[in-house]
C-alpha positions, 0 to 999 in steps of 0.5 A: 500500499503506497502513494505516487505522485502523478503529474501533482496529483497523489495517487494511492495504490495496493499490491497483492500476490506475485507473478505477472502484473495485472493492473484494475482500475475501478469504476466511478464513485468506487475505490479499489477496496470496494471494486475489487477486495469487498468483491473478492478479486484480491483473493481471485487474482492475487494466488496467480498474478502480481495484482496492482489496484489503484484509487483513481484520482478523486476517489478513495485514498488518492488525491481529490481535485475539485476542478473538472480540468483536473479529469479532462481528456486523457488525464486518468489514463495517463495516471495508469501509465505512470503508475506502471512507470513507477513500478517498472511495469513495461507490459500488463495484463489489465481490467477496468470496470465501468469508468475503469473500462472507459479508462482501459479503452482509452489505454487500448487505443493510445498506448496498446504496447503497454497492454497484454490483454484487456478485460472491459467490464460494465461498458459498452460502446456509446450511440454517438449520443453521450448519457446526460452527466448533468444529473449525476453531477447535481446529485453530488452536489445536492444539500437535500437528497429528497430533491433528487428526482433522477433515479440513476443519479440518486443511485450513484450518490447513495453509492458514493456515500456508502463508499465514503468518497469526496462529493464535490471531487466525484462532481468534478470527475463526472463534470469533466471534458471526457466523452464516451468513445463510439463504436466507430472511433474505436473501430478505426483504431483497429486494436490488436490486443486481446480483449474480452468484455464482461457485462450484466444482462440486465445492465441498463446503464452503458452502451451497447456490448455487442457493438464494442465487440463488434468494434474490436477485432476478435474480442470475446463478449461474456453476458452475465445472467440476472446481473445488473451494473452494480451486481456484476462485480461480485459475479462468479462467472465473470471471475472465472472467465477473467482468470482464464482469459488472462492465463491464457493471454500471449506473453 
């Protein structure tokens, strides 16, 4: 458990196990201890790999800028690359969930040479009309939660409070200039890194996973029966599929 400086922001990370590295990038309003620790990912992967999990900026024990500009563009992906550099990891297996899946998608497009194989959890491809972030930003800043009318925003606010995060930092993160990737943008990159996409069949929060699969040549799609966006990370089939996928990844 340690920290490093990523362009002026302190980033917390922890390591478990030994072997080939696996980097884990959690979802919005979560943190490494919840997304991966509480869902038994550390105990699943650490017997086989060197697991490195960070708290993304604005989350958990990492620095929490309140300026949306601190989260804009590729900044959060840059944090992952700087963490790898800090630890001397040249190439890694990697998994991101939800926001983390979007971050890893960006890395597949900009730093494919640093990735051996990638799991994109809880995301699909955007349709071109990105979902409206403003209700979630407003929910994070709301003084009276009873006035939050958007159900998805209310659920994110409740989750953020459950995980003990800084609401103003989360509002800045969600309100930053970060557009979701369309299937066309992803396909244009001609990604060659092995990719597996995992999503709950009841997940209504994200784009179409089949469009994302079709945009990445040779990628595999795993649909989790009876799981939605919040319940998918703890799924046993999810864990078994990722373990098999990482073990079979080319060197």
